[in-house]
N, C-alpha and C positions, 0 to 999 in steps of 0.2 A: 430496516436493515440499519447495522451499525458499519459507519467506519472512521476506520483510525489509519493513521500516518504513521508509518513508523521510519526512527531516520536509524539507520546502519552504517557501524566502524565494522570494517571489514581488514582481512590481508591484503594490502594495496595491489603487489604482484597476482592477485587473482580473483578481480571484480569482476570479468565478464563471467566467471563460470560461476564463481556466489551468488552472480544477479540470477543466469540462467536458471541454479537448482530453487531459489527461491521463488520465481516466478510461476514455475511448475506447483506449488503446494496448494494444496485446497483452502480457500477464502485472499490469498491474494493475488489482485486482479491485474496490477501492475507494479515494475519497477523500475525506479529512475537511474541510471549514473548517475551523478551530480557534482560541482566542487564544491570546497567549502568544507566545516569542521566533519562531516557525515562522508561516507563515498557512498551510499546506495539510500533512496526514499521509497516503501513500498506503500501500498495503496491495499488496505484489507479491508476486505467489506463479510461482515456475516450477517446472520437474521440475528443473533444475542448476542447481550455483552456476554454472558461467561463464555461466548466461542473465541472470543479473543483470546482467553490467557491458552486455550489450546493452540490455536496457531502460532501467538508471537513468541510464547516462551515454550509452547509445546514445539515447535515445528524451526520457526525461524531462527530464534536461539540456536540450537542445535543443527547448524548447517555447519559444515566443517568451513574454517576462516572465516565467521563470525564473531566480532571481538566483542559485541555492547550493540545494545539497542537502548534506544527510547522512545516513549508511544505516545502520540498525541491522539484523542479522541473528539472527532465533530462532532460538533451540538445541532448544526445544520451545515446546509449541503445548499453552496447558490452554483449556478451553473449555468453560463450562457446558451447549452445547444438547452434546456429548460424553456430557459423564457423566450427564444425562438418559437420552440415548439407550443408553448401557451398562445405567444399572439398568432402564430398560424391555424389555430381551430377553427374550424369553421368559415375559411377563407377559402375562395375557389382559384385556384392557379390558374 
């Protein structure tokens, strides 16, 4: 699974509506409204690297109100949930 973090600048008067449209897109797992230089952060998870082009410029960038995107592709994922699950394997509760 390929994970990318997409930083999104939007029309500030429509952030909630734009976030709802983006999270409804196939390949987008979460959208966060954030402070700072960007308005939204979307987590995109797709099976193949080529699918990123379909989701990000092909869908996210075409949502009305999206002004620009900046994409970061994750090399490796570290998750507290994954660590807890690994340590719990074989343990009786």
